[in-house]
N, C-alpha and C positions, 0 to 999 in steps of 0.2 A: 305600194300605193299606185293608184291609177289616175288617168285623166279621161275626160269625156270632151269630145268636140261635136257640137250639134250643128248639122247642116240645115239652116232655116230657110231654104229656098221655097218651101211651101208654108212658111210661117211657123207658128208653134202654139199649142194650147196645153193646158194642164194635163189632159188625158193622153195627148200624144207624147208628152215628155215622160209620163208614167209608163206608157206602153213601150216606148223605145228602150227605157231602162230595164223593164221586165224581160224584154226579148234578148237581153245580153246574157241570160242564163239563170236568173232566179225563177224557181218554179212557181207556177200559178197557185198551187196548193199552199206553199209556204207563205206567199203574200196574202192569200185569203185568211190564213190562220192569224197573221199579224193584223189584218183588217178587222177581225172580230174583236181584238183587244181594244180598238178605238171606241166601240160601243156607240156608234152613230146610227141615226135613224135612216139608214140607207142600205142598199145592196149593191154588189159589184159583179160585173160579168166580164170575164177575160176570154177572148177567143182569137184564133188565128184567122187571117183573111188575106185577100189579095186586092191590089189597087194598081192598075196599069202595068201589070207584070211583076210588081214587087210583092213579096210575101212578108207579112209581119204580124204584129199583135194589135188588137183593137180593144180598148177598155171602155166599158159603159158603166157609169155610176147612176144607179136608180134611186131617186129621192122622192119623198112624199110630195104630192101636188101642192100642198100649202106653201104660201110664200114665207120665206125666212129672212129676217133682218137681224144683224148682230153688230154690236160695237166691238172695238178692239179688246176691251177688257173681258168681254164674254168669250171671244176667241182665245184669249190668253188663259182664261180659267179652264177651258176645255182642254187645251194642249198641255197645260201644267199638270192637270189631274190624270193624264194618261200615262201608262207604263212605258215611257220612251226614254232613250238615252239622253244625256245632257246636250250632246251635239245636235241630235235630231230636234229636240225642243228649241234650242237656240236658233237653228237655221229656219225652222218652220215659223217661229215668231218673227224673225227678221223679214221673211217674205211677206207675211201678213201686215207687218208694220209698214212696209213700203207701199203695199196696196192701199192701206188707210191714209197714208200721207198723200198719195196721188189723188184719191177721192176727195179728201178734205180741201186740197188746193183747187180742184176742178169745181167743187160746189160751194166754195167759200165758207166752209164751216170749220169749227175747231176740230182738232184730232179726236178728242174724247167724245164729241157729240156725233161724229160721222158714223153712218151705218152703211154696211155693204149689202147689196141686194144679191145679184147672181153670184158674185165672188164670195159672199159670206155664207152661202148655203153649204150643205154637207158635201156636195160634189167637189168644191174647192178645198175643203178640209182633207178629203181623201187624196186629191191630186197633190196638194202641197206636202202634207205629212208623209204620204206614201212615197213621193219622189225623194224627200230628204232621207227617209228610211232606206230606200234602195241605193242611194248614193253611198251611204255608210256601209250597207251590205256588200256593195261592189268595191269597197275601199277606194272610192273616188275622192281625191283630194283637190284636183284642179279641174275647173269647168270653163270651157271656152265655147263660143258660138260665132257663127258667120253673121254678116249683115242680114237683117230680117226682112222678109217679104211681107208687107202689110196687107196685100190684096187691094181691092178698090170697091166702089159702090157705097152701099149703106148697110147699117146693122140695126136691128130692132132691139131696144133696151127698155128698161123700166121708165125711162124719161122720153120715150118716143123713138122715131126713126132718126138716126144720127149718121153723118158721113164717116167713112173709114179713113183714118183710124179713129175709134171712139175716143172721147176726151181723156179718159183714164189711161188708155194705151199710149196716146200721144204724150201725156205727162211722164209716164214711166220710161218712154224711149227717148226723152230729151237728151241730146248730146251723144246719141248712139247711132251708128250708120243704119239707115233703113232705106227701102225702096218699094215701089208699087208696080205690079204687073196689071194686065188687063183682066185678070181673074175677078169677076164681079161679085166678090164676097169678102167678108172679114176673114183673114188668115191668122192674124195674131190676136189672141184674147188677152184680157187683163191678167188672168192667172198665169198664162204662159209668159207674158212680158215680165211679170213680177218675179217668177222663178228664174228666168234667164238673167235679168239685170241685178238681182240681189245676190245670187250665188255664183254667177259667171262673169267672164270678161269677153267683150266682143273683139275679135281680130278682123280688122277691115280687109285684109288680104288672106287668102287661104294659106295656112301654114304647111310646111312639110310634115307629113304625118307618118309615123311608124305605129300602126295599130294592130291589135290582135283580133278584134271582132267588130261587127257593125250591127247595131240594134235598129229595128225598123218599127216605128210607131205609126199606126194608120189613123187618119182622121175619119170623121163620120160623114163629111160632105163628099159628094162626087164633083170634082172640079172640072172645068170646061177645057182647060188647056194643058194641064200637067198632073202628075200623080200627087195625091194628098198624103204625103208621108213626111215624117221627121226621122232623119238618120242620125244615129249616135255612134260616133267612132270612139273606140275604147282601147286604150293602150297604157304602157308604163309612163308615169308622170315625168321621168327623166328625159323622155324623148320629145317633150313639148314644154319648153321652159321659157315662156314668153315674158317680156317685161310688161308690167302693169302701167297703163296710162292713168296718171292722176294729176291733180291741179293743186298748187299752193296759192293761197290767198293771204296777203299780208297787209297790215296797216300799222303805222307808227303813231302813237297817241300820247299827248302830254297834258290833256285837260279832261280826263275821264276818271270818275270814281273807281277805285279798285273793286268796290262792291258790284258795280255794273259789269266790269270786265269778268269778274269771277262768275257772275250769273250767266254771262254770255257763253263762257266755256262749257258750262253744264248744258246749256240749251243747244249749242252746236253739236255736242256729242250725242245728245238725245235724238237729234234730227239726222244722224247718220254720218257725221264727220268722222274721218278715219283717225285724225289726231287734231288736237287744239291745245295750244299752249301760249304762255306769255314769257317774254324775255325783257329784262330791264335794259334800257339804252339811254345814251345821252344825246339829246336833240339840239336844235338850234338855240343859240343864246345860253348854252350849257344847262338847259333844262333837263331834269330827269324825266324820262318817259317810258313807255312800254311798247314793245313790238308784239302785235297780235299775229299769230300764225295759225292758219287752219288748212288742213289737208283734206281734200274731198275728191270724190269721183266726178268726172266731167258733167254728168247730168244734174249734179246738185249745186253747181256754181251759182246760178241765178238766185236760188233760194237763200244760200248762205250769205251772198253779198247783200241782199236785201235785209237780212237779219242784222248784219254788221252795222248798216246804216241806221236801222231802227233802234238797236240796242246799245250802241256806243256813240261817242261824239265825233268820230272821224268823218271827214268829208271826202275821202278818197282811199282806194285800195289798189294794190298791185297784184296781178294775176300771172302766175308762171305755170306753163305746162311742163311736167316732169315725168320721169319713168322711175319705177321702183321694183325691186325684187323682195319677196318676203318668203320666209320659211313656211312650209306647210305645217298645219297644226292639227291636233286631235285632243280629246279629253279622256282621262282615266279617273275613275272614282275609287278612293280609298276610304277606310274607316279609321277614325281616331276616337277611342272611347265610345264607340257605338254611333258616332256622328259621321255622316257622309260628307266628304270634302272632295271637290273636283280639282284635278291637277291638269294644267294645260301642258301638253307635250309639243315640243318643236323638233322638226325633222330636217336634216340636211341629207337629201336622198332618202335612204332607208335607215339612216342612223339617227337615233334620238340624241340631240346635243344640248337640250335644255328642258327642264321641267319646273313649273312654278305653280304652287298652290293658289287657288282662287281666294283672294283676300276676304271677300264677304263671307264665304263659307267658313274660313278659319275664325273670323270674328264671331260668327254665330255659334260655332262650336265652343270657343273659349268662354263665352257667356254661359252656355248651358252646362259646361263641365266645371266652371269656376276655376279655370286655369289661365295663366298669363298667355296673351296672344302669341308672344315669341315662342313659348314652349309648344303650343299647338302647331305652329308652323314647322318647328324643328321635328316634331313627332311625325308630321305629314311627310316631310322630306325623308325621314328615316324609313317610312313605309315604302318609298320608291327605290331604295337602294337594295 
């Protein structure tokens, strides 16, 4: 399995990420063949080019001129209905979910009523699904990126002329190192920001790299001061084993209904918390209470803290920055009685050290086959041996 490190000194966009991954060795013909399976009302052009002495690939997605607006459920239906692997579907939906969350916060609308404009059109579907497909094709497990150059000046949007960074980009990059140069244009797009922050981890300082290849994705703008390229460094994942920066938020509560706490756990996980759980504790005056613990990425701290105050009775929280290491994972699909069941694989280096059937898939199969859930799980595990 491999890693990617994106050098974002010229920002990033969905088409630049797509082009940089393509230039690592996946043939344009193979990608176009995959692209046709998406059955989108768009066309794609992949060509080589040069920018300030750098040779790379440039991707152009051609969409109909009509304006397209979509809700998350519409995006979800499109992705779910396409012949994609479970991991590509999962990652693509996660990127779009993050985009919709940012837009809903910016515009003060509910998640389900939020529409995407530019980011919801077919070009973003191609960029996001295509990038996730290429990452799987290249066997990329770990994704890292440098602090991101935002550019400067103004950007034209559906809502008029807005300063860089555009509101959605600013929301997506909250808690992540960014900077601006005098380049008078937008360098980081919402699609690029969503791909980086959903799938990758920002490393504030340039790591020591042992890489095999460099992919070059060319942007469409001619910049004033520097090349408009996104470089993707590609190598063995064991060579770049960084700790992930996360945050733990805690509160101890002795006056809150368990129904409210249970509801909040579900809400926190739906909004992107890495983990959320409750622990029984004994508080002052020997009162039984509950310790609420939520693990989140740094950019989600403010939203989660606000939700804790709104949804529980606590009047204070504790916030701890921590580091974690996680095993890389992948999915394999097996069949039990004709029912497809996803199995999550965990790797230590190149060795599979754990595999676990997806509970919901097993439950669905058990109901359709009229078998005990325990037997379906055991049959699934047997297929893995």
